[in-house]
C-alpha positions as CSV (number, residue, x, y, z in Angstrom):
1,X,54.7,222.9,308.9
2,X,57.9,223.7,307.0
3,X,58.1,222.9,303.3
4,X,60.8,220.5,304.3
5,X,58.5,218.3,306.3
6,X,56.9,215.1,305.0
7,X,53.4,215.9,304.0
8,X,51.9,212.5,304.7
9,X,53.0,212.4,308.3
10,X,53.2,215.7,310.1
11,X,55.2,214.3,313.0
12,X,58.1,213.2,310.7
13,X,60.5,215.2,308.6
14,X,62.6,213.9,305.7
15,X,66.1,214.2,307.3
16,X,67.8,214.4,303.9
17,X,65.6,217.5,303.0
18,X,65.7,219.1,306.4
19,X,69.5,218.9,306.7
20,X,70.7,218.7,303.1
21,X,74.4,219.5,303.9
22,X,74.6,216.6,306.3
23,X,72.9,214.3,303.7
24,X,75.3,215.5,301.0
25,X,78.2,214.6,303.2
26,X,76.7,211.1,303.7
27,X,76.3,210.7,299.9
28,X,80.0,211.8,299.5
29,X,81.0,209.1,302.0
30,X,78.9,206.6,300.0
31,X,80.7,207.6,296.8
32,X,84.1,207.2,298.5
33,X,83.0,203.7,299.8
34,X,81.9,202.7,296.3
35,X,85.4,203.7,295.0
36,X,87.1,201.8,297.8
37,X,85.0,198.7,297.1
38,X,85.8,198.9,293.4
39,X,89.6,199.4,294.1
40,X,89.6,196.4,296.5
41,X,88.0,194.2,293.8
42,X,84.6,193.9,295.6
43,X,82.2,193.5,292.8
44,X,78.9,195.5,292.4
45,X,76.7,192.5,293.1
46,X,78.5,191.8,296.4
47,X,78.1,195.5,297.4
48,X,74.3,195.3,296.6
49,X,74.0,192.0,298.5
50,X,75.5,193.8,301.5
51,X,73.2,196.8,301.1
52,X,70.1,194.5,300.8
53,X,71.0,192.2,303.7
54,X,71.7,195.1,306.1
55,X,68.5,196.8,305.0
56,X,66.6,193.5,305.7
57,X,68.1,193.3,309.2
58,X,67.2,197.0,309.9
59,X,63.7,196.7,308.3
60,X,64.3,199.6,305.9
61,X,61.7,199.3,303.2
62,X,62.9,202.3,301.2
63,X,66.5,201.0,300.9
64,X,65.3,197.4,300.3
65,X,63.3,198.7,297.3
66,X,66.2,200.8,296.0
67,X,68.9,198.2,296.3
68,X,66.8,195.3,295.1
69,X,66.1,197.2,291.9
70,X,69.7,198.1,291.6
71,X,70.8,194.5,292.0
72,X,68.4,193.3,289.4
73,X,69.6,196.0,287.0
74,X,73.2,194.8,287.3
75,X,72.2,191.1,286.7
76,X,71.5,189.6,290.2
77,X,69.0,186.8,290.0
78,X,65.6,187.0,291.6
79,X,66.2,183.5,293.1
80,X,69.3,184.7,295.1
81,X,67.5,187.9,296.1
82,X,64.6,185.8,297.3
83,X,66.7,183.6,299.6
84,X,69.1,186.3,300.7
85,X,67.7,186.4,304.2
86,X,68.6,182.7,304.5
87,X,71.9,182.8,302.7
88,X,73.6,180.5,305.2
89,X,71.1,177.8,304.3
90,X,71.8,177.8,300.5
91,X,74.7,176.9,298.3
92,X,73.9,179.9,296.0
93,X,76.5,182.3,297.4
94,X,80.2,182.2,296.8
95,X,82.7,182.0,299.7
96,X,83.6,185.6,299.2
97,X,79.9,186.7,299.1
98,X,79.3,184.6,302.3
99,X,82.2,186.2,304.0
100,X,81.0,189.7,303.0
101,X,77.5,189.0,304.2
102,X,78.7,187.7,307.5
103,X,80.8,190.8,308.0
104,X,77.8,193.0,307.1
105,X,75.6,191.2,309.6
106,X,78.3,191.5,312.3
107,X,78.7,195.2,311.6
108,X,75.0,195.8,311.8
109,X,74.7,193.9,315.1
110,X,77.8,195.6,316.6
111,X,77.0,194.4,320.2
112,X,77.4,190.7,319.1
113,X,81.2,190.3,319.6
114,X,81.0,186.6,319.1
115,X,79.5,187.0,315.6
116,X,82.1,189.7,314.9
117,X,85.0,187.4,315.8
118,X,83.6,184.5,313.7
119,X,82.8,186.7,310.7
120,X,86.2,188.3,310.8
121,X,87.9,184.9,311.0
122,X,85.9,183.6,308.0
123,X,86.5,186.8,306.1
124,X,90.3,186.4,306.5
125,X,90.0,183.1,304.7
126,X,87.9,184.4,301.7
127,X,88.7,188.1,301.3
128,X,91.8,190.3,301.2
129,X,92.4,192.9,303.9
130,X,91.2,195.6,301.4
131,X,88.0,193.7,300.7
132,X,87.3,193.2,304.4
133,X,87.7,196.9,304.9
134,X,85.5,197.8,301.9
135,X,82.8,195.3,302.9
136,X,82.7,196.7,306.4
137,X,82.5,200.3,305.1
138,X,79.7,199.3,302.8
139,X,77.8,197.9,305.8
140,X,78.6,201.0,307.9
141,X,77.3,203.3,305.2
142,X,74.1,201.4,304.4
143,X,73.4,201.3,308.1
144,X,73.6,205.1,308.2
145,X,71.3,205.4,305.1
146,X,68.8,203.0,306.7
147,X,68.6,205.1,309.8
148,X,67.9,208.2,307.7
149,X,65.2,206.5,305.7
150,X,63.6,204.8,308.7
151,X,63.5,207.9,310.8
152,X,62.2,209.9,307.9
153,X,59.6,207.3,307.0
154,X,60.6,207.6,303.3
155,X,57.8,206.1,301.3
156,X,58.2,203.2,298.8
157,X,56.4,204.2,295.7
158,X,54.3,201.5,294.0
159,X,55.8,200.3,290.7
160,X,54.3,198.3,288.0
161,X,56.0,195.3,286.4
162,X,55.9,197.1,283.0
163,X,57.9,200.0,284.4
164,X,60.4,197.6,286.0
165,X,61.0,195.8,282.7
166,X,61.5,199.1,281.0
167,X,64.0,200.3,283.6
168,X,66.0,197.0,283.4
169,X,66.1,197.4,279.6
170,X,67.6,200.8,279.9
171,X,70.7,199.5,281.7
C-alpha cells in the first residue's frame, strides 16, 4: 500500500493526497469562486449555507462537518443550521438566501430541468445576474469537493464541545 493511501480502508485512497496537483487546482477554483461571490455581493453566510445544503444532498459527512463549523464561526445560528434541510418550510431564510439555496439544489440535481427552470426564475427575482452566477459556481465547486471526500472516505474526527467553543472564540 502506498503512503498516499488511507490507512483505515485499504481499498480507498485519499484522492487529494494521491493526486495533489489536481486537488490544488480544485482549491484554486474554490478560491476564485470565493472572490467571485464576494465581488457579486453574496455574503459568507449564504455561501456556507449553499455549501452545507449541497453537502446534505450529497451525503458528504466531511464537508458537512467542515462547513457547519465554518458557518458557526462566522455567526450563523444553530437554529437555522438545524432546519436547513427543510428551509422551504420555515420563514428563517431571506428571499436571496432562498433563491441561492434553490439554485444550489437545482445545480446538484442537474437532471431535474423543471427544478432548474423554477429555481432560475425565482433567482432572477431575488438575485443579480452576478449573484446567480456566483451561487451556481459555489454549488458546482462544493459538489466537486463532496465527490472527492465521498470517494476518499475522508473521516470526520470527533470533536469535543470545549474544543468547539475555543475555536469559535478564536475568530
